[in-house]
N, C-alpha and C positions, 0 to 999 in steps of 0.2 A: 309166269316171271311178273305178271303187275303185283302179287304178295310178296316177291324179295325187293332188297334195297342192298345195292352193293355201295359202298363209301371208298375211296380211294383218297388218301391222306399223303401229300408229297411233305415227306420227313424232314428234307431240309429247308421249306419255306413255310409248312404249315399249309397250304395251298390244299384244298377238299375238292372232288369231281362226284357227282352223285346223278345217275339218269333218275329222273321224277316221276317215278311212280307211284300209284296207290299207298302202297309201302313207305315210300320215303316221305309222304306226304304226314302221314301219323307219325314221324319220327319229329316231327315238328324241327326239320334243320332246312326247311323252306324259305327261310326269312334273307338268307343271301341272295347276290343278285345272279338271275339266270340267264344264259342263252339258249338259243336253237340248237340241236344237236342232228337232227334231221325233219326229213318231213316224209309225211305217208300220203301219195299223192295217186290219183286214177293214173290207169294206163293208156288208156284211151286218150289219144291227143285233144280231142273236142271236149270231153268232159274234164282235163286236164287245164285247157283253156279256163272253161267257165269255171270249175275250181277255183285259180289263179285270181281271176278278175272279181269273184264274188267274197273271196278272201281277203282281198285288198280292199275291198269298198264296206266290209262290216267287220265289227269287232270279233274277237276269237269264241266271245261266249253268246254271241247273239243268238237268235233262233235259227236265221238264214245260215250260219256257218254249223250251227249243230246238225241242219239238215243235209249239209254237204256230207256228214259223216255216215250216215245212213244208205247212201248210195250201193244198190245192188251190183260192184261192178269189180274191175280185175285192179287191185292195189299194185304199186312199186313202194320201197323203200330207199329213200335218198341221203344218205350220210356225208354227202359233201361240205356241208357246212362245218363239219368237224375235223376234215379233211378226208373223208372216209368215200367208199366208191358208191354208184347206185348197187343194190345187190342185186345179186343172180335169184331168179325169183319171181313168182307172179302168186300174190295171194287174192282169195276171192272173199275172202273175212275179213275186215279191217280191223277187227280186235285178234286175229290171228298174225296180222300184218304188225301191229303194235306189239306183239309177245314176241315175233322175230327181230322188229328192232332194238326193243329192251336188251335181250342178250346178245344180239351183237355188240350194241353199244358197250354194255358191260366186259366183253370180253377184247372189243378194240382199246377201251380207256386203260383197261389193266394191264393188256399185255404190251402197248404200245409205251406207258410209261414205264414198266417191268425192263424192256428193251433197252430203254435208254436212261437206266439207270436211277429213274425216278423215285420207285418205291423199292423196298427191300424184300418183303415177302409176299407170297401169292395172295389169292384175294380172302376176304372173309366175307360171308354171308350172313345176312341178318333175317331171319325169316320172321313176320308179322302176323 
């Protein structure tokens, strides 16, 4: 999923939504303001607490934040920042969790907007 970019355009307003993947970054469409759509968090409560405290204290691109991404633990996907659920399932590989996160968010944005008539046609995928 990191090699795909799905761009959703509201034809009435011109507003765009896109999950920021590696492929999306290569399209150079990332200068627009962005907001977090979800979190990949440790399943274990103690690790999750350490994770949140660490991520609160340091920048996202710091060595310490990078280290938290290497933890060999079970991961959950929390999509509540965009009104979604905490996804069913547990991922033991963080990259697999990210792939599942991107897949879910693309479907979530497309079909939620499609159901509310904000987009008029089905999704178009751009493979990079």
